[in-house]
C-alpha positions in Angstrom: -79.5 -90.3 -63.2 -75.8 -89.6 -62.7 -73.8 -92.4 -61.2 -71.9 -91.9 -57.8 -68.6 -91.9 -59.8 -70.0 -89.0 -62.0 -71.1 -87.0 -59.2 -67.9 -87.3 -57.3 -65.9 -86.3 -60.4 -67.6 -82.9 -60.5 -65.5 -80.1 -59.0 -67.4 -78.3 -56.3 -67.4 -74.6 -56.5 -68.6 -71.8 -54.0 -69.5 -68.3 -55.3 -68.5 -65.4 -53.0 -70.1 -62.0 -53.3 -68.3 -58.9 -51.8 -70.4 -55.9 -51.5 -68.2 -52.9 -50.6 -68.6 -49.2 -50.3 -66.7 -48.6 -53.6 -67.1 -51.8 -55.6 -68.9 -55.1 -55.8 -67.2 -58.4 -56.7 -68.0 -62.0 -57.3 -65.6 -64.9 -57.6 -65.7 -68.6 -57.8 -63.6 -70.9 -55.5 -63.0 -74.7 -55.8 -63.4 -76.7 -52.6 -60.3 -78.8 -52.3 -60.7 -79.9 -48.7 -62.3 -79.2 -45.4 -62.1 -75.4 -44.8 -59.9 -75.1 -47.8 -60.7 -73.4 -51.2 -58.7 -72.1 -54.1 -59.6 -69.6 -56.8 -61.2 -71.3 -59.8 -59.6 -70.6 -63.3 -59.9 -66.8 -63.2 -63.7 -66.8 -62.8 -64.2 -63.4 -61.1 -65.9 -60.2 -61.9 -65.8 -56.7 -60.3 -67.5 -53.5 -60.9 -66.3 -50.1 -59.4 -69.2 -48.1 -58.2 -70.1 -46.1 -55.0 -72.7 -47.8 -53.0 -73.1 -45.4 -50.1 -73.4 -41.6 -49.8 -71.1 -39.7 -47.6 -72.5 -37.8 -44.6 -76.1 -39.2 -45.1 -74.9 -42.7 -45.3 -77.8 -43.6 -47.6 -77.3 -46.8 -49.7 -77.3 -45.7 -53.4 -80.0 -48.1 -54.8 -79.6 -46.2 -58.1 -75.8 -45.9 -58.8 -74.1 -42.8 -60.2 -74.4 -44.5 -63.6 -78.2 -44.6 -63.3 -78.3 -48.4 -63.0 -80.0 -50.4 -60.3 -77.7 -51.6 -57.5 -79.5 -55.0 -57.2 -79.0 -55.5 -60.9 -75.3 -54.6 -60.8 -74.9 -57.3 -58.1 -76.8 -59.7 -60.4 -74.5 -58.7 -63.1 -71.3 -59.8 -61.4 -72.9 -63.2 -60.8 -73.9 -63.4 -64.5 -70.3 -62.7 -65.5 -68.9 -65.4 -63.3 -71.5 -68.1 -64.2 -70.8 -67.3 -67.9 -67.1 -68.0 -67.4 -67.9 -71.2 -65.5 -70.1 -72.4 -68.3 -67.4 -71.7 -70.8 -64.9 -73.6 -69.0 -64.1 -77.2 -70.0 -64.4 -78.4 -66.4 -67.4 -80.4 -65.1 -68.4 -78.4 -62.0 -71.3 -78.1 -59.5 -72.0 -74.8 -57.6 -72.6 -76.0 -54.0 -73.0 -72.7 -52.1 -73.1 -69.0 -52.5 -72.2 -66.5 -49.6 -71.8 -62.8 -49.0 -69.4 -60.5 -47.4 -71.1 -57.1 -47.0 -70.1 -53.6 -45.7 -71.6 -53.3 -42.3 -73.9 -51.9 -41.0 -76.5 -51.6 -43.8 -80.3 -51.7 -43.7 -82.9 -51.4 -46.4 -86.6 -51.0 -45.9 -88.8 -53.1 -48.2 -92.6 -53.1 -48.9 -95.1 -56.1 -48.9 -93.6 -57.3 -52.3 -90.0 -57.1 -51.1 -89.2 -54.0 -53.0 -87.1 -51.2 -51.5 -89.4 -48.3 -50.6 -86.6 -45.8 -51.6 -83.1 -44.6 -50.9 -84.2 -42.4 -48.1 -85.3 -45.5 -46.3 -81.8 -47.0 -46.2 -79.2 -46.9 -43.5 -75.4 -47.4 -43.4 -72.3 -47.2 -41.3 -71.3 -44.2 -43.4 -73.8 -41.7 -41.7 -72.3 -38.8 -40.0 -75.1 -36.2 -40.4 -75.6 -33.6 -37.7 -79.2 -34.7 -37.2 -78.1 -38.2 -36.3 -75.2 -37.0 -34.3 -77.6 -34.8 -32.2 -79.9 -37.9 -31.8 -76.9 -39.7 -30.2 -76.3 -37.0 -27.8 -80.0 -37.0 -26.8 -80.0 -40.7 -26.3 -76.9 -40.5 -24.1 -78.5 -37.8 -21.9 -81.9 -39.6 -21.9 -80.7 -43.1 -20.7 -77.7 -41.9 -18.5 -74.1 -43.2 -18.2 -75.1 -46.4 -16.2 -77.6 -47.6 -18.8 -75.4 -46.5 -21.7 -72.5 -48.8 -20.3 -74.9 -51.7 -19.8 -76.2 -51.2 -23.4 -72.6 -51.3 -24.6 -71.9 -54.5 -22.7 -74.9 -56.2 -24.3 -74.7 -55.0 -27.9 -70.9 -54.5 -28.1 -71.4 -51.1 -29.7 -71.3 -47.5 -28.4 -74.1 -45.0 -29.2 -72.8 -43.5 -32.4 -74.1 -42.1 -35.7 -72.7 -45.2 -37.7 -75.2 -47.5 -35.9 -78.9 -48.0 -36.5 -80.5 -46.9 -33.3 -80.0 -43.1 -33.8 -80.5 -43.4 -37.6 -83.9 -45.2 -37.2 -85.0 -42.7 -34.6 -84.2 -39.8 -36.8 -85.8 -41.4 -39.8 -89.1 -42.1 -38.1 -89.2 -38.7 -36.4 -88.8 -36.8 -39.7 -92.3 -35.8 -40.9 -91.1 -35.7 -44.5 -90.4 -39.5 -44.3 -93.9 -40.5 -43.2 -95.1 -41.6 -46.6 -92.1 -43.9 -47.0 -92.5 -45.1 -43.4 -96.1 -46.1 -44.1 -95.0 -48.5 -46.9 -92.4 -50.3 -44.8 -93.2 -54.0 -43.9 -89.7 -55.1 -42.8 -86.1 -53.9 -42.7 -83.6 -56.1 -44.6 -79.9 -56.0 -45.3 -78.4 -55.9 -48.8 -77.6 -59.5 -48.7 -81.1 -60.5 -47.4 -82.7 -58.3 -50.0 -80.7 -60.0 -52.8 -81.5 -63.6 -51.5 -85.2 -62.7 -51.4 -85.1 -61.6 -55.0 -83.4 -64.8 -56.1 -85.5 -67.1 -53.9 -88.8 -65.5 -55.2 -89.9 -64.5 -51.7 -90.8 -61.1 -50.3 -88.2 -61.1 -47.5 -85.6 -63.1 -45.7 -84.1 -63.6 -42.3 -81.1 -61.5 -41.4 -78.0 -63.1 -40.1 -76.7 -62.7 -36.4 -73.6 -61.3 -37.9 -75.2 -58.4 -40.0 -77.7 -57.8 -37.2 -74.9 -57.4 -34.6 -73.3 -54.7 -36.8 -76.5 -52.6 -36.5 -75.8 -52.1 -32.7 -79.3 -53.5 -31.9 -78.4 -57.2 -31.2 -77.6 -58.6 -27.8 -74.5 -60.4 -28.9 -74.7 -62.8 -25.9 -78.3 -64.0 -26.6 -78.5 -63.4 -30.4 -81.9 -61.6 -30.0 -82.7 -58.0 -30.7 -81.8 -56.3 -27.5 -85.1 -55.5 -25.7 -83.9 -52.2 -24.1 -82.3 -50.9 -27.4 -85.4 -51.7 -29.4 -87.6 -50.1 -26.8 -85.9 -46.8 -27.7 -87.2 -47.1 -31.3 -90.7 -45.8 -32.3 -93.3 -48.5 -32.0 -94.0 -48.7 -35.7 -90.3 -49.4 -36.2 -90.2 -52.1 -33.6 -92.9 -53.9 -35.6 -90.7 -53.9 -38.7 -87.6 -55.6 -37.2 -86.6 -58.7 -39.4 -86.5 -62.2 -38.0 -83.0 -63.5 -37.2 -81.0 -66.8 -37.6 -77.4 -67.8 -38.1 -76.0 -67.2 -41.5 -75.8 -71.0 -42.4 -79.3 -72.0 -40.9 -81.9 -73.5 -43.1 -84.9 -71.3 -42.7 -88.5 -71.4 -43.8 -89.7 -71.0 -46.4 -87.1 -73.3 -48.1 -83.7 -71.7 -48.3 -83.2 -72.6 -51.9 -84.4 -71.0 -55.0 -88.0 -71.4 -55.9 -89.3 -71.8 -59.5 -92.3 -69.5 -58.7 -92.6 -66.3 -56.6 -94.5 -65.9 -53.4 -96.3 -62.6 -53.2 -98.7 -60.5 -55.1 -99.0 -63.1 -57.9 -98.2 -66.6 -56.8 -98.4 -67.9 -60.4 -95.6 -65.5 -61.5 -92.4 -67.5 -62.4 -89.1 -66.7 -60.7 -86.8 -65.3 -63.5 -83.7 -66.5 -61.7 -84.8 -70.1 -62.0 -83.9 -70.3 -65.6 -81.2 -67.5 -65.6 -79.3 -69.3 -62.9 -80.0 -73.0 -62.8 -76.6 -73.6 -61.1 -78.0 -72.0 -58.0 -81.2 -74.0 -57.7 -81.5 -75.8 -54.4 -81.7 -79.3 -56.1 -80.8 -80.7 -59.4 -83.3 -82.3 -61.9 -83.1 -85.6 -59.9 -83.8 -84.0 -56.5 -80.3 -84.2 -55.3 -78.9 -81.4 -53.2 -77.2 -78.7 -55.2 -76.6 -75.1 -54.1 -77.0 -73.6 -50.6 -77.7 -69.9 -50.3 -76.1 -68.4 -47.2 -77.0 -65.3 -45.5 -74.5 -62.4 -45.3 -71.5 -62.0 -42.9 -70.0 -58.7 -42.0 -66.9 -58.0 -44.1 -64.8 -57.5 -41.0 -65.6 -61.1 -39.9 -64.7 -62.4 -43.4 -61.5 -60.6 -43.3 -60.4 -62.4 -40.1 -61.4 -65.9 -41.3 -60.1 -65.3 -44.9 -56.6 -64.3 -43.4 -56.6 -67.4 -41.5 -57.1 -65.8 -38.0 -59.5 -68.4 -36.9 -58.8 -68.4 -33.1 -58.0 -65.9 -30.3 -54.3 -66.4 -30.7 -54.2 -64.5 -34.0 -55.2 -60.9 -34.7 -56.1 -59.8 -38.2 -55.2 -56.2 -39.2 -56.8 -54.7 -42.3 -55.8 -51.4 -43.8 -57.9 -49.7 -46.5 -59.8 -46.5 -46.5 -60.3 -47.3 -42.9 -58.3 -49.7 -40.6 -59.2 -52.2 -38.1 -57.6 -54.9 -35.8 -59.9 -57.8 -34.8 -59.7 -61.1 -33.0 -62.2 -64.0 -33.2 -63.3 -65.3 -29.8 -65.2 -68.4 -29.0 -68.6 -67.6 -27.3 -71.8 -69.7 -27.7 -75.3 -68.3 -27.6 -76.5 -67.7 -24.1 -72.9 -67.6 -22.6 -73.1 -64.8 -20.2 -69.6 -65.2 -19.0 -69.3 -62.6 -16.2 -65.7 -61.8 -16.8 -66.2 -61.1 -20.4 -66.1 -57.3 -20.6 -66.0 -55.2 -23.9 -63.2 -52.7 -23.3 -64.2 -49.1 -23.8 -63.5 -47.9 -27.4 -63.6 -51.4 -28.8 -66.5 -53.3 -30.4 -67.8 -56.8 -30.1 -69.9 -58.3 -33.0 -71.5 -61.7 -33.2 -70.1 -63.7 -36.2 -72.1 -66.9 -35.8 -73.7 -69.0 -33.0 -70.3 -69.9 -31.7 -68.0 -66.9 -32.1 -67.8 -63.2 -31.6 -65.4 -60.6 -33.1 -63.6 -58.2 -30.8 -61.6 -55.2 -32.2 -61.2 -51.6 -32.8 -61.3 -49.4 -35.9 -59.8 -46.1 -37.3 -61.3 -44.0 -40.1 -57.9 -43.1 -41.7 -56.3 -46.4 -42.3 -54.9 -45.5 -45.8 -52.7 -42.8 -44.3 -50.3 -45.4 -42.8 -48.9 -46.0 -46.3 -48.3 -42.4 -46.9 -46.7 -42.0 -43.5 -44.4 -45.0 -44.1 -43.3 -43.7 -47.5 -42.5 -40.2 -46.1 -40.7 -41.6 -43.0 -38.6 -44.0 -45.1 -38.0 -41.7 -48.0 -39.8 -44.0 -50.6 -41.5 -41.5 -52.8 -40.3 -43.2 -55.9 -42.6 -46.1 -56.9 -39.8 -48.4 -57.8 -38.1 -47.8 -54.4 -41.4 -48.4 -52.6 -42.1 -51.7 -54.6 -38.5 -52.9 -53.8 -39.0 -52.1 -50.1 -42.3 -54.1 -50.0 -40.7 -57.0 -51.7 -37.8 -57.1 -49.3 -40.2 -57.0 -46.3 -42.2 -59.8 -47.8 -39.0 -61.9 -48.2 -38.1 -61.2 -44.6 -41.5 -62.2 -43.3 -41.2 -65.5 -45.1 -38.0 -66.2 -43.2 -37.6 -67.3 -39.6 -36.8 -64.0 -38.0 -38.1 -62.9 -34.6 -40.3 -59.8 -35.3 -40.8 -56.8 -33.2 -42.5 -53.3 -33.4 -40.6 -50.3 -32.4 -43.2 -48.2 -30.5 -41.0 -45.2 -30.7 -41.1 -45.1 -34.5 -43.5 -42.2 -35.2 
């Protein structure tokens, strides 16, 4: 048995997995203090691949390279663990967590296997069928109920959310054979965790559930009125919920044997990734597997915007401004109103995320370059460096609202 001194001497690492719409990444971070981590000796891996289809929003379970999406995710973890093993540092992996593009849902069968790409949903959907479903829902429930739904779920009736997509899927007669095989809907992170833990399915976090537009962000339960608008067979397939860090049953850690069709079948990840087992050979706690968080929530926390005094602005293909607001479960604060045009997503049992998004965030860079005549790459780089230098100094900052 390791002595207390030996155990303390080990560096504690956290693995983070980022599943985006155009790439997947994994990186190792060393825990150096409470709420503080640093990158660990260049232990990271990334793979560029498209994970969602435009227009349909379907998740590409088979990538354009012909590979399996889950295996690509496994691959970046393999890469990072190999680098950790090859390092000369004595380490212990104490946790693994996800940031995922939201929203995303995958239907799985009784063995936890995805039933097919057509039984997947994502934020990227903009099909005419789903858009028409949104319009029907608005006319069906009326303005008053639509606004009440908005205030409970924090999301509008829009094609990027699950309600109209699920209704369209279940009403499509060509999808009936897939629908008959569905046991439960999962997210990408829950699906991955189920594979690794050797169980058919996992809970879904409050965070990822909130991004579906079906969660009452005040109570952290599936919104009864929203779910009642789904076909009955779909209502029976909604996954159980918990906070991203909750210990859930069956055991949140990795199992040496699978649960399912053949209980005696070994879990291949037990030997493949011994660092991610829930306990070590002596029964001491080792690695916790955390449910997924929405990438928007992670962007705020990762940029040190922990409280409601700091806004986080992220600019990529799309752009968003968000603020983290304290709100415990069951807090029905009467004066908390989600402004029209903004969203409110649950992060965890103690916080929500309020903000707004644009679909053309990347164009701000092109706009700035044209406005400031910075077409030359060297000129642009020099300007960015100068701005960074000014931001590091004690200057009062302002935004000219007429600069357009």
